[in-house]
N, C-alpha and C positions, 0 to 999 in steps of 0.2 A: 185692340185687345179690350173686351168689355169688363173683364175682371178687375176689380180695384187692387192696385199693388199693395202689398203688406210693408209696413214700416220695419226695417231691420235695425236693431240697436248694436252699434259697434263698440266693442270695449277692448281697447289695446292692452297688451301685456304690461305688467308692472314696470314703471321706470320709463315708458315710451308713450308719446302722444301720436304716434304713426303705427297703424296696425299692418303687419306684414305676415303673410302666409305663403307657404310653398306646398303644392300638391303634386304627388308623382303617381297617384292611384286613380283609377276610374272614379268618377264622381257618382255617388248614389243618387238615384233618380229623384228621391224625396229632398235631397240636399239643395237642388236647384229649384227656385221658386221665384215668382213674379214679385219683385220688391223694389224698394227705394230706400235711401238713407241721406241725411245731410252731408255726409262725407263724400268727397271726391274719390273716385275709384280708378286705378290704374292696373290693367290686366295684361300679362304677357304669357301666351302660350307658345312654347318653342316648337312642339311637335305634337299635333293632335287634330281632332276634327270635332265638329259640333254645330250648334245653332247660335247665331248671333241676333238676339232679340233685345233691342234698345229702343225705348219709346215707341214710335210707329214704324221703326225700321226692323225688317226681318230678312236674314240672309244666312247661308250655310258655308262653312269653310272647311278645308281639308289640307290645311298647312299651319304655318304659324300665325299668331294674331297679336297685335299691340293696339289696345284700345284705351282711351281716356274718357271716362264718364263723369259728367258734371254732377253737382250737387242736386239731389231730389229728382234725378232723371230715372224713371222706372226701367228696369232691366232684369234679365233672367241670367241663370248660370250659362257658362260658355262651353268649357271642354267636356263633351259627353264621353269622349275616349281620348286617352293619351297614348300615343304609340310608343315604340320602344325608345327609351331614354326621354320620353316626353315629360314635360315640367310645366306647371301652371304657377305663376307667381302673381299674388294679389297684394296691392298696396292700397290702403284706405286712410284718409286723413281729412280733418276739417279745414275749411279754407282759411279760418282764422286761428289756426292752432299756434301761429307765431305772433298773435295780437291782431286786433282789427285794423291797425294802420300800417302794418308791415308792408302790404302790397302798394301802399301809397308812395313808398320811396321810389325815386326815379330809377334806381337800379333793378327794381323788381317789376317795372311795367311789362317787360316781356312775358313774365310768368303770370302776372295779372291778366293780360289779354288771352293767354293760353286757357286759363281757368274759365274765362268768359265764354270762349269758343266751345269749350267742353260741355257746355249746357246743351248743346245740340248733339254731343257725342262725336268723338274723333276716331278714325280708324287710320293708323300710320301704315305706310307701304314699306316695300322691302329694304330700301337704302337706310331707312331710319331704324327699322327693326334690327338689321344687322349690326348697327353701331350701338344702339341704346339697349336692346334686349339683354345681352350679357351683363350689363351694369345693373339692370333691374333684377336679375337672377342673383347677384351677389349681395343685395340689400339685406336679406335676412341675416347675413353674418354680422352686421353692424347694430349697435344699440345706442340709446341716448343721443349725445351731440353728434357723433359721427353719422348716425342714421339720418338726422336732419340735414347734414351737410351734403350727404350723398344724394338724398331725395331731391334737394334743391339743384344740384348739378344735373340730375336727370330731367327734371322740369325745364331748366334753362335750355338744355339741348333740345327737347321737344318744342319749346317755344320758337325755335328758329328752323324747325324742320319744314320742307316745302312739299314733301311727298306725303300727302294725306288727303282723307275725304271727310266731310261732315256728314254724318248718317242721317241726320234729320233736316238737312239744309232746306229742302223743298216741302217738308211735311208740315202738318198742322202742330200748333202748340199743344203739348201734352200736359194737362193739369193733374197732377197726382193728388189724390184725396187721402191725407194721412187718418184713415178711419181707425187705425190701431194706436195712434199716438196717445190718445187719452188713457187707454188701457195700461200701455207700457209705461207712461209717465206715472200713473198711480202706483204701479209695482215698484218702480224705482224710488219713488218719494217714501214708500212705506218701508223699503229696505233701509233708506238713509236715516230714517227716524227711529228705526227698531233693531238695527244690526247688533246693538250692544247686549241684546238678550236673545234667547232662543225664538226663532220664528218657524212655526210648523208649517208643513205643506198645506194642511187643512186651513189654517189661518189665512195664509197669503191667497190661496185659491178662492176662499169665500170672499176675500177683499174685492175681487174682480168678477165675482159671480161665475165661477167655473168649478168643475169638478176637478179633483186632484189630477187624475191621469190627463185630462184635456189641458190643464194648466201646465203640467210638466212637458207635454208635447209642444205646446205653444211657446213656452219660455225657451226651450232648447232650440227651436226653429228660429225664433226672433234674435237671440243673442249668441247661439253657438255654444252655450255653456249650460250646466245644470244649475238650478237655483242655489243649491248648497254651495257650489264652487264659487259663484258670484258673490254670495253673502261672505263667505270666507275671504275673498279678495278684498272686499270692503273693509273687513276687520283688520287684515294685515296692513292695508294702506293707512288706517286709523292709527294702528300700532306704531308705524313708522314716524307718523307726526308726533305722537307722544314720546318716542325715543329721542326726537330731536329737541322738542320744546319743554319737557318736563324732566324733573329729577326722580320720578317714581322708579321703583325697582322694576326690573323686566317682568317679575312675577306679578306685580300689581297691574302693570300695563296689559299683560296677558288677559286677566279677568276683566279689566276695564274695557277692553277691545271686544268683549262678548264671547271669548273662549272660556270654557269651563274645565279644561284640561291642559296642564302646562306642557306636557310632552307633545300633545297634538298640536299646540301652538308653535312650538319650536320646529316641528317637522314642516307644518304648512308655511311658516315664515321663510324658511330656508328654500322650500320648494318654489315659492313665489318670487323672493327677491334674490335668490342665489347666494345668500350668506346667512349666518345666524344672527339673532337679534343683538347679542352682545357686540359681534363684529361690526354690524351696521351702526350701532350708536358710537363705537369708538372711532369709526371712519368718519361719521358726521362731525364729531367734536374736532378731529384733526382739520377737516375742511374749514370749520368756523374759525379756528385759531389763527 
């Protein structure tokens, strides 16, 4: 494929370093695009059909699929259509999300070798799909520590699977050119430096030499979120830090985090963290004591 892949920015939900999503509806055509990301991706489709395009590999499927895609390996969306009771579960995580030396532990060698193999793209066959697929589908039910443990169990099982094929085993080495990385890095650095005040769409669009409509389309495509939603997430994460580390009142923390409306802050904080700011602070204090 001659088109250069687009860098996709993965942002897991609050309190997790592993991104998990489950889709039961037909994928919109524009939602699937030729892209890459530093995160490893594990995809399980239980019932569906579509195109499998990974690196220089192209094939079609009309059944279930269990695929592991390595870091920065370009790929496209998979399930064009999910059949009755069809479900697509997507897991994305950085190889070093548990620390750079974690996979150097002798106990982690099988998983390390699996992730190295995944750089060529791995498709698992029926025996492994039957055993591991249901475990992948249950992963969205877990959060935090339990999600990490369940993911490691899944990866450990895949590491010892024998029924698989490497999708790019005989193909050329595919070098992804991250032509969008400078642009997306500029955006995220700007958010990081300015989230404590209002950032208008005109302002951020100008920062990367784009019109506002073009910027909004680009940002949603790359991150899967609107600009406003992502900035608010930055603010809430900063607020959780202040709630743990400072003695400031919740009202003061609200304004210091970039919100200009206390009721809006309370609503978003609960929406993103699952609890009120006061409950979050009291729980953190109990954990520290």
